[in-house]
C-alpha positions in Angstrom: 101.8 234.7 105.3 103.9 231.5 105.3 104.4 231.9 101.5 106.5 234.9 102.2 108.8 233.2 104.7 111.9 231.4 103.6 113.0 228.9 106.2 115.4 226.0 106.0 115.6 222.7 107.8 118.5 221.5 109.9 118.7 218.1 111.6 119.2 217.9 115.3 120.8 215.2 117.4 117.9 212.9 118.2 117.5 211.9 114.5 113.7 211.6 114.7 112.8 215.2 114.9 113.9 218.1 112.6 113.9 221.7 113.4 113.8 224.7 111.1 114.9 228.3 111.6 113.6 231.6 110.3 115.4 235.0 110.4 113.0 237.9 110.8 113.7 241.6 110.5 112.1 243.6 113.4 113.3 247.3 113.0 111.5 248.6 116.1 113.3 246.1 118.3 116.1 248.5 119.0 116.9 248.2 122.7 117.6 245.4 125.2 114.2 245.9 126.9 112.5 245.5 123.5 114.4 242.3 122.9 113.4 241.1 126.4 109.7 241.7 125.7 110.0 239.8 122.4 111.8 236.9 124.1 109.2 236.5 126.7 106.5 236.4 124.1 108.3 233.8 122.1 109.0 231.7 125.2 105.2 231.2 125.6 105.0 229.4 122.3 105.4 225.7 122.8 107.8 224.3 120.2 110.3 227.2 119.9 113.7 225.9 121.1 115.9 228.9 120.6 115.6 232.6 119.8 118.6 234.9 119.0 117.5 238.5 119.3 119.9 241.3 118.1 118.6 244.8 118.9 121.6 246.4 117.3 120.7 244.9 113.9 117.0 244.7 114.5 116.9 241.0 113.6 115.5 237.8 115.3 116.6 234.3 114.4 114.1 231.7 115.8 114.6 227.9 115.7 111.5 225.7 116.2 109.8 222.4 115.7 107.7 222.6 112.4 105.4 219.9 113.6 104.2 222.1 116.5 104.9 225.6 115.3 104.6 227.4 112.0 106.1 230.6 110.7 102.8 232.4 111.3 103.0 231.4 115.0 106.5 232.9 115.3 105.6 236.1 113.6 102.4 236.3 115.6 104.3 236.0 118.8 106.7 238.8 117.8 103.7 241.0 116.8 102.1 240.0 120.0 104.9 241.8 121.8 104.0 245.0 119.9 106.6 244.9 117.1 106.1 244.7 113.3 107.9 242.1 111.3 108.9 243.7 107.9 111.2 241.2 106.2 111.7 237.4 106.4 114.6 235.2 105.3 115.9 231.7 106.0 118.6 231.7 108.7 120.5 228.9 106.9 120.0 230.3 103.4 123.4 230.5 101.9 122.4 233.3 99.6 122.1 235.7 102.4 125.4 234.8 104.0 123.9 235.8 107.3 123.9 239.4 106.2 120.6 240.7 107.6 120.0 244.0 109.2 116.9 246.2 109.6 116.5 248.6 106.6 117.0 252.3 107.1 113.9 254.0 108.6 112.3 257.3 107.9 112.4 258.2 111.6 111.2 261.8 111.3 108.4 261.2 108.9 107.1 257.9 110.3 103.5 257.5 111.5 104.8 257.7 115.1 106.7 260.9 114.3 103.6 262.5 112.6 101.5 261.7 115.7 104.2 263.2 117.9 104.4 266.5 115.9 100.6 266.7 116.0 100.6 266.2 119.8 103.4 268.8 120.2 101.3 271.4 118.3 98.3 270.8 120.5 100.4 271.0 123.7 102.0 274.3 122.5 98.6 275.8 121.7 97.1 274.5 124.9 99.9 276.0 127.0 99.4 279.3 125.1 95.7 279.3 125.8 96.0 278.3 129.5 98.8 280.5 130.6 99.0 283.4 128.1 95.6 283.9 126.4 93.6 283.1 129.5 90.6 285.0 128.2 90.3 282.5 125.3 90.0 279.5 127.6 86.3 278.9 128.1 84.7 275.7 129.6 83.7 273.6 126.6 82.4 270.4 128.3 81.9 268.6 131.6 83.2 265.1 132.3 82.1 263.4 135.5 81.2 266.8 137.0 84.7 268.0 136.1 84.7 271.1 133.9 86.9 270.9 130.8 88.3 274.1 129.3 89.5 274.6 125.8 93.1 274.1 127.0 92.1 270.9 128.6 90.6 269.7 125.4 93.8 270.6 123.5 95.9 268.6 126.1 93.5 265.6 125.8 94.0 265.6 122.0 97.7 265.7 122.5 97.5 262.8 124.9 95.4 260.8 122.5 97.7 261.4 119.5 101.2 261.3 121.1 100.3 259.1 124.0 98.6 256.3 122.1 101.8 254.6 120.8 103.3 254.8 124.3 100.2 253.3 126.0 99.9 250.7 123.3 103.6 249.6 123.9 102.9 249.7 127.6 100.0 247.3 127.2 102.2 244.8 125.3 104.8 245.1 128.1 102.1 244.3 130.7 101.0 241.3 128.6 104.5 240.0 128.6 105.2 240.8 132.2 108.0 243.2 131.2 108.7 246.1 133.6 110.2 248.4 131.0 110.0 252.1 130.0 106.9 251.6 127.9 105.0 250.2 130.8 106.2 252.9 133.2 105.4 255.7 130.8 102.1 254.3 129.7 101.1 253.9 133.3 102.2 257.4 134.1 100.3 259.0 131.2 97.1 257.1 132.1 97.4 257.9 135.8 98.0 261.5 135.2 95.1 261.8 132.8 92.8 259.9 135.1 93.2 262.3 138.0 93.0 265.4 135.8 96.7 266.3 135.4 96.3 267.0 131.7 99.2 269.3 131.3 101.6 266.8 132.9 100.2 263.9 131.0 100.3 265.7 127.6 103.8 267.0 128.2 105.0 263.6 129.2 103.4 261.9 126.2 105.0 264.4 123.7 108.4 264.7 125.3 108.7 260.9 125.7 107.6 260.3 122.1 110.3 262.8 121.0 112.8 261.0 123.1 111.8 257.7 121.5 112.2 259.1 118.1 115.7 260.4 119.0 116.6 257.0 120.3 115.4 255.4 117.1 117.5 257.9 115.1 120.5 257.1 117.3 120.1 253.4 116.8 119.6 253.8 113.1 123.0 255.7 113.0 124.6 252.9 114.9 123.2 250.4 112.3 124.5 252.5 109.5 128.0 251.3 110.2 126.8 247.7 109.7 125.0 248.6 106.5 128.1 250.2 105.1 129.9 246.8 105.6 127.0 245.1 103.8 127.0 247.5 100.9 130.6 246.4 100.2 129.3 243.2 98.8 128.3 243.4 95.1 124.8 242.3 94.2 125.6 241.2 90.6 128.4 239.5 88.7 129.3 239.3 85.1 129.9 235.6 84.3 131.1 233.9 81.2 128.6 231.1 80.3 128.7 229.1 77.1 131.0 231.7 75.5 128.8 234.7 76.4 129.0 237.3 79.2 125.8 237.4 81.3 125.0 239.5 84.3 123.4 237.5 87.1 122.9 237.9 90.9 126.1 237.2 92.8 124.5 234.5 94.9 123.7 232.5 91.6 127.4 232.1 90.7 128.8 228.7 91.4 132.3 227.7 92.4 134.5 227.1 89.3 132.7 229.7 87.1 134.7 232.6 85.6 133.6 236.1 86.4 134.7 239.2 84.4 135.9 242.2 86.4 136.4 245.4 84.4 138.2 248.6 85.6 136.3 250.3 88.4 134.2 247.3 89.2 133.9 245.5 92.6 135.1 242.0 92.6 131.9 240.1 93.3 133.2 236.8 94.8 136.4 235.3 96.2 138.5 233.7 93.5 141.8 233.2 91.7 142.9 235.4 88.8 143.1 233.3 85.6 143.8 236.2 83.2 144.7 239.8 83.3 146.7 242.2 85.5 145.5 245.0 87.7 146.0 246.9 90.9 143.2 246.0 93.4 142.1 248.1 96.3 141.8 245.6 99.2 141.0 248.2 101.9 137.5 246.9 102.5 139.0 243.6 103.6 142.5 244.3 104.9 142.3 248.0 105.6 145.5 248.5 103.5 145.2 251.8 101.7 147.7 251.1 99.0 146.3 249.0 96.0 147.9 245.5 95.6 149.1 244.3 92.1 147.3 241.2 91.0 148.1 238.8 88.2 147.5 235.2 87.2 147.4 232.9 90.2 146.8 235.6 92.8 143.8 235.5 95.2 141.2 238.2 95.2 138.4 238.9 97.6 134.7 239.9 97.2 134.1 243.5 97.8 137.6 244.7 96.8 137.8 247.2 93.9 139.6 246.6 90.5 141.5 249.9 90.0 142.6 249.9 86.4 143.0 246.6 84.5 140.9 243.8 83.2 140.6 240.6 85.2 139.1 237.2 84.8 138.6 235.4 88.1 137.8 231.8 88.7 135.3 231.7 91.7 136.5 229.7 94.7 133.6 230.3 97.1 130.0 231.2 96.9 128.5 234.6 98.0 127.6 233.3 101.4 131.0 231.8 102.0 133.2 234.6 100.9 135.7 236.3 103.2 133.6 239.4 103.2 130.5 237.5 104.1 132.4 235.8 107.0 133.6 239.2 108.2 130.1 240.7 108.2 128.5 237.7 109.8 131.2 237.6 112.6 130.8 241.3 113.2 127.0 240.9 113.5 127.4 238.0 115.8 130.0 239.8 117.9 127.3 241.6 119.9 126.1 238.3 121.3 129.4 238.0 123.3 128.7 240.4 126.1 131.5 242.3 127.9 131.8 242.0 131.7 130.6 245.6 131.9 127.5 244.8 129.8 126.7 241.8 132.0 127.0 244.0 135.1 124.7 246.6 133.5 122.1 243.9 132.8 122.3 242.6 136.4 122.2 246.1 137.8 119.2 247.2 135.7 117.2 244.2 137.0 117.5 245.6 140.5 117.5 249.3 139.6 114.1 249.6 137.8 112.0 247.8 140.4 113.7 249.7 143.2 113.0 253.1 141.7 109.4 252.1 140.9 108.9 251.2 144.5 110.5 254.5 145.5 108.1 256.3 143.1 105.1 254.7 144.7 106.3 255.5 148.2 107.0 259.1 147.1 103.5 259.5 145.8 101.8 257.9 148.8 103.8 258.3 152.0 104.6 262.1 152.3 101.0 263.2 152.0 100.1 260.9 154.9 103.0 262.0 157.1 103.3 265.7 156.6 99.6 266.7 156.0 99.6 270.3 154.9 103.3 270.6 154.5 106.4 271.3 156.6 109.4 273.6 156.5 112.8 272.2 157.4 115.9 274.2 158.3 119.1 272.7 157.1 122.5 274.5 157.6 120.9 277.9 157.4 118.7 277.0 154.5 115.0 276.4 154.7 113.5 273.5 152.7 109.7 273.6 152.1 108.0 270.2 151.7 104.5 270.7 150.4 101.5 268.8 151.6 98.6 267.4 149.6 98.4 264.6 147.1 98.9 266.5 143.9 102.4 267.7 144.5 103.7 264.3 145.6 101.8 262.5 142.9 103.7 264.6 140.3 107.0 263.8 142.1 106.2 260.1 142.1 105.3 260.4 138.4 108.7 262.0 137.8 110.5 259.2 139.6 108.7 256.7 137.3 110.3 258.5 134.4 113.7 258.3 136.0 113.2 254.6 136.8 113.7 253.8 133.1 117.3 252.6 132.6 117.3 253.0 128.8 120.5 255.2 128.5 122.2 253.0 131.1 121.3 249.7 129.3 122.3 250.9 125.8 125.5 252.5 126.9 127.6 249.4 126.4 126.0 247.8 123.2 126.2 250.9 121.1 129.8 251.4 122.1 130.7 247.8 121.3 128.9 248.0 117.9 130.7 251.3 117.1 134.1 249.9 118.1 133.8 246.6 116.3 132.4 248.0 113.0 135.0 250.8 113.0 137.7 248.2 113.4 136.3 246.0 110.6 136.4 249.0 108.2 140.1 249.3 109.1 141.0 245.7 108.5 140.7 244.4 112.0 138.1 241.8 112.8 137.1 241.6 116.5 134.8 238.6 117.2 133.1 239.8 120.3 132.6 242.7 122.7 134.3 240.6 125.3 137.5 240.5 123.2 137.3 244.3 122.5 137.1 244.9 126.2 139.9 242.4 127.0 142.3 243.8 124.4 142.0 247.3 126.0 143.1 245.9 129.3 146.2 243.8 128.3 149.4 244.4 130.3 151.8 242.5 128.0 151.9 241.6 124.3 153.6 238.5 123.0 154.7 238.6 119.3 155.6 235.7 117.1 158.6 236.4 114.9 158.1 234.9 111.5 155.3 236.5 109.5 154.5 238.9 112.3 157.6 241.0 113.1 159.2 239.8 109.9 157.6 239.6 106.4 157.6 235.8 106.4 159.1 235.8 102.9 162.0 233.5 103.5 164.9 233.3 101.1 168.2 231.4 101.1 170.9 233.9 102.0 173.9 231.5 102.3 174.9 227.9 101.5 178.0 226.7 103.4 179.4 223.3 102.4 181.4 221.3 105.0 184.2 218.8 104.6 184.5 217.4 101.0 181.0 218.6 100.0 180.2 221.4 97.6 177.5 223.9 97.6 175.4 222.0 95.0 175.6 218.9 97.2 174.1 220.8 100.2 171.3 222.2 98.0 170.5 218.9 96.4 170.2 217.0 99.6 168.3 219.8 101.4 165.9 220.2 98.5 165.3 216.4 98.3 164.5 216.3 102.0 162.3 219.4 102.0 160.2 218.6 98.9 157.6 216.8 101.1 157.6 219.5 103.8 155.0 222.3 103.9 157.2 224.6 106.1 158.0 228.1 104.7 161.7 227.2 105.0 161.2 224.3 102.7 159.7 226.6 100.1 162.7 228.9 100.3 165.1 226.0 99.9 163.2 224.5 96.9 163.0 227.9 95.2 166.8 228.3 95.5 167.4 224.8 94.2 165.2 225.5 91.2 167.1 228.7 90.5 170.3 226.8 90.7 169.0 224.4 88.0 170.3 221.3 89.9 170.4 217.8 88.5 167.8 215.3 89.4 167.3 215.1 93.2 167.2 211.8 95.1 163.6 210.6 95.8 162.9 210.6 99.6 161.3 207.6 101.3 160.4 207.0 104.9 159.8 210.7 105.3 159.1 212.0 108.9 158.6 215.4 110.3 160.3 215.9 113.7 158.0 218.5 115.3 159.9 221.6 116.3 163.3 220.3 115.2 163.3 219.4 111.5 162.8 216.4 109.2 164.4 213.1 108.1 164.1 210.8 105.2 165.9 208.0 103.4 167.9 209.2 100.3 169.8 206.6 98.3 169.4 204.0 101.1 170.8 206.3 103.8 169.0 208.4 106.4 169.5 212.1 106.0 168.4 214.9 108.3 167.7 218.6 107.9 166.8 220.9 110.8 167.9 223.1 113.6 171.3 222.8 115.2 169.6 221.2 118.3 168.5 218.2 116.1 172.1 217.4 115.2 173.3 217.9 118.8 170.7 215.3 119.7 172.4 213.0 117.1 175.7 213.5 118.9 177.4 216.4 117.2 179.0 218.9 119.6 178.5 222.0 117.4 179.7 224.4 120.2 183.2 222.8 120.0 183.3 221.7 116.3 183.7 218.2 117.4 181.5 215.0 117.4 181.4 212.8 120.5 181.8 209.0 120.1 181.8 206.1 122.5 185.6 206.1 122.2 186.0 209.7 123.4 186.1 213.1 121.7 187.6 213.3 118.2 187.8 216.1 115.6 185.7 215.5 112.5 186.8 217.2 109.3 183.2 217.6 108.3 182.5 219.8 111.4 185.7 221.8 111.5 184.0 225.0 110.2 180.5 224.3 111.5 180.8 226.2 114.8 182.3 229.4 113.3 179.8 229.4 110.4 176.9 228.9 112.8 178.0 231.7 115.1 178.6 234.2 112.3 175.3 233.5 110.5 173.2 233.6 113.7 174.8 236.9 114.7 173.6 238.3 111.4 170.0 237.3 112.4 169.7 234.4 110.0 168.1 231.0 110.6 170.5 228.1 110.1 169.4 224.7 108.8 171.9 221.9 109.0 171.9 219.0 106.5 173.6 215.7 107.1 173.5 212.1 108.3 173.9 210.6 111.8 177.7 210.5 111.2 178.5 213.4 108.9 177.5 217.0 108.3 176.9 217.9 104.6 176.6 221.7 105.2 174.5 224.6 106.3 171.7 226.6 104.7 171.1 230.1 106.1 167.6 231.5 105.7 166.9 235.2 106.0 163.6 236.9 106.7 163.3 240.6 106.3 162.0 242.6 109.3 158.9 244.6 108.5 159.6 248.3 108.5 156.5 248.9 110.5 157.6 246.5 113.3 159.8 248.9 115.2 157.3 251.7 115.1 154.5 249.3 116.2 156.5 248.2 119.3 157.3 251.8 120.1 153.7 252.8 119.8 152.5 250.0 122.1 154.9 251.3 124.7 153.6 254.9 124.2 150.0 253.7 124.6 150.8 252.1 128.0 151.5 248.4 127.3 153.9 247.4 130.1 155.8 244.6 128.4 156.4 243.5 124.7 158.1 240.1 124.2 159.0 238.2 121.1 158.4 234.4 121.1 160.1 232.3 118.4 161.2 228.8 117.7 164.2 230.2 116.0 167.7 230.1 117.4 168.9 232.6 120.1 171.3 234.4 117.7 168.6 235.2 115.2 166.1 236.0 117.9 168.6 238.4 119.5 169.3 240.2 116.2 165.6 240.7 115.4 164.8 241.7 119.0 167.4 244.4 119.0 166.2 245.7 115.6 162.5 246.0 116.5 163.0 247.1 120.2 161.1 244.5 122.1 161.6 244.3 125.9 162.5 240.6 125.9 162.8 237.7 123.5 162.5 233.9 124.1 164.0 231.7 121.5 164.1 228.0 120.4 160.6 227.5 121.7 158.5 224.5 120.7 154.7 225.1 120.3 154.0 223.7 123.8 156.9 225.9 125.2 155.2 229.0 123.8 152.2 228.0 125.8 154.4 227.9 128.9 155.8 231.3 128.0 152.3 232.8 127.8 151.4 231.3 131.2 154.6 232.7 132.7 153.8 236.2 131.3 150.3 236.0 132.7 151.7 235.2 136.2 154.2 238.0 136.0 152.3 240.8 134.2 148.5 239.9 134.2 146.5 240.0 131.0 148.4 238.9 127.9 147.7 239.2 124.1 149.4 236.8 121.7 149.9 237.7 118.0 150.7 234.8 115.7 149.7 233.2 112.4 146.5 231.6 113.7 147.6 228.0 112.8 151.1 227.1 114.0 150.6 229.3 117.1 147.1 228.0 117.8 147.9 226.6 121.3 149.6 229.9 122.4 146.7 232.0 120.9 144.2 229.9 122.8 146.1 230.2 126.1 146.5 234.0 125.9 143.7 236.3 127.2 143.4 237.6 123.6 144.6 235.6 120.6 145.3 237.8 117.5 145.9 236.3 114.1 148.0 238.1 111.5 147.1 238.2 107.8 143.8 236.3 108.2 142.2 237.4 105.0 141.1 234.3 103.1 142.3 232.0 106.0 139.3 230.2 107.4 141.3 228.6 110.2 142.6 232.0 111.5 139.1 233.5 111.3 137.7 230.6 113.3 140.4 230.2 116.0 141.5 233.7 116.8 139.7 236.2 119.0 140.8 239.0 116.8 142.2 238.9 113.2 144.4 241.5 111.5 143.1 240.9 108.0 146.2 242.2 106.3 149.9 241.5 106.9 150.3 244.8 108.7 151.7 244.8 112.3 151.1 248.5 112.3 147.4 247.7 113.0 148.3 246.3 116.4 148.7 249.7 118.1 145.5 250.8 116.5 143.7 247.8 117.9 145.0 248.5 121.4 144.2 252.2 121.1 140.7 251.5 119.9 140.0 248.9 122.5 141.4 251.1 125.3 139.3 254.0 124.1 136.3 251.8 123.8 136.7 250.7 127.5 136.9 254.4 128.4 133.8 255.3 126.4 131.9 252.4 128.0 132.9 253.5 131.5 132.0 257.1 130.7 128.6 256.0 129.4 127.8 253.8 132.3 128.8 256.1 135.1 127.5 259.3 133.5 124.0 257.8 132.8 124.0 256.4 136.4 125.2 259.6 137.9 122.6 261.8 136.0 119.8 259.4 137.1 121.0 259.5 140.7 121.2 263.3 140.8 117.7 263.6 139.2 116.3 261.0 141.6 117.7 263.0 144.6 116.2 266.2 143.2 112.7 264.8 142.8 111.6 264.7 146.5 113.0 268.2 146.9 110.8 269.5 144.0 113.7 270.7 141.8 113.2 268.1 139.1 110.1 268.3 136.9 108.6 265.6 134.6 109.9 267.6 131.6 113.4 267.8 133.0 113.4 264.1 133.8 112.4 263.2 130.2 114.6 265.8 128.5 117.8 265.1 130.5 117.4 261.7 132.1 115.9 259.9 129.1 116.2 261.8 125.9 119.4 263.6 126.7 121.4 260.7 128.2 120.3 258.3 125.4 121.6 260.7 122.8 124.7 261.4 124.9 125.8 257.8 125.3 125.1 257.1 121.6 127.0 260.2 120.4 129.9 259.3 122.8 130.0 255.8 121.3 130.2 257.2 117.8 133.5 258.8 118.7 135.2 255.5 118.4 134.9 255.7 114.6 137.4 258.6 114.7 140.2 256.3 116.0 142.3 255.6 113.0 145.4 253.6 112.4 148.8 255.3 111.8 149.8 255.0 108.1 152.9 253.0 108.7 153.5 250.5 105.8 156.0 247.9 104.8 156.9 249.7 101.6 
């Protein structure tokens, strides 16, 4: 068996011992109680250090010491819990990219299903013979002096066929000391059969088996959304090798190779276009419905679709490291981060099941001892008959055992989380955990960065204002010389404008220094020059508010600053960012940078308010004038300007004190401290940005602020669905439990409504989240 298992070694901290991990596919492990049973079985194997079990994907990743444990031991432990291992793959194998999920199952034609249908037929015929065709129900045998009729024989066959898988699972539960539905139902079937309640035992076996099949079908549907994500990733790629085009598996393509993508093909790997032009459908990654034009030098992502042209792409990441692979792996791992409600459910279920089991035992044993032949109670004009004898109360205790199973209650949250997260991923929103999905739906305030979030982040030089004796070309030359070593978007805009102006050779900067949050300085032609915010030059001694410069000898008017105040005021009122250029003693001029507001920004802010977000604020390091103009245009409730990175953190903390839960939307890098401080950190335009994918709680894969209201609506709806699932499943169980002692709830009703019905109900309710769709508001 070990020859079929692919595992990979990974060093651990002590240096002397190595551990390996193996990823196994266990399709039948489809509920939390199933995972608990597997976990207990694995814990008994000495040498296993960690087991990550994911019922929603049907996979188990196990890390162990190979000197004490083999792959066969791990698989045997899982099979010892009663679950079949159908596929094996290395957990650290880069070719998989972490993209494992149980394969689709033929639920209705499986061996379990065939046994169920056979049992159902025998039950139906048995009921027909016993209650309708009574003349055809002769005694056919005697067992321990108990006469067995034809109908009894039919019920026993039904119990043997439909009940065997249940009893078998119950046996494994008992072996692993797991008080779950399988143990409860198996016990109930055996007990009912043992005392001659063949009708009840056969009905329970068949109905419970049908319920299990329906739950398997529901989980398979939930897994379908994950499979759809996986299917986005192409299996093959056409690569140019030694002058020829060859088709190879995508995982065999190395970084630096050139892949050929023809019209209609999926792009197999992340890369950079080296030849050709085409429109590419990036909706699988960004959720953007409009194809994006790509040409030489542009980035493309695995799983996106080449619409019409021919492209040659130089591969920049392997299959297991592509953006799509990261998305799928993060979505699959998101289920490990449980919501507060899910943690509550787990804790509650730990008390609920034992309590109801004890109640079931008491119901079966105590009333027959206390009321003998029965009693009639008068309550508010109504008479309530409580029967005597062991048979009636045993059936009621049996019914409570059915109700003791918390299946629907326990799966109510995981299926909702999986549905919400996978739905978001298909719409270009990556939510990295159920806890973040829950938190986003409860935010009271949203803080938005300006540049690249509310605005396009495509900065251009709008105005160049020389001061004193300087000319426009002087301002651009010095500004470009200073900015050529900076990586800030403003620097790129200035350098682009300088290139367009075809300026003469620029001075070479030395002693370059970035002044965090204010600007830069460097030596040009043996003199120190500065470029940055007005605040930087005010720190140098320029009084820009009065167009004067202070000196030790008093206040004097400087020719170089005569027009600075008026130009600064006018440009900031127009919503432009102003960069001053000069030395410690003289201003050379101003460069005004413009950034276009996204057309979707105003509607996004309006929609957040409509959905119930109490407060929307813009945080920016830009000047107050620019911030005011942008804030008025997009309609935020408040703006805070001229903030350094650490001051954005203070602003988030102030919002949390005033409003409660706060979400912060930024670029995922420059705003990292604020994103980390907020209750939910959301990165804009994270496609292809490893840092954003790693640091943010949620990532909007495309540059579309219009997805923010969708994210809030989805999260808010998900919280509502989770609450509905939890309380409806609890409420139904409570009502059924109350009805059992009164004799109004039968075993069949308990199975059909309390188990089968509620499991289907919570799953179907969770699937509604896939209907939440973003508004089609674009930047075009």
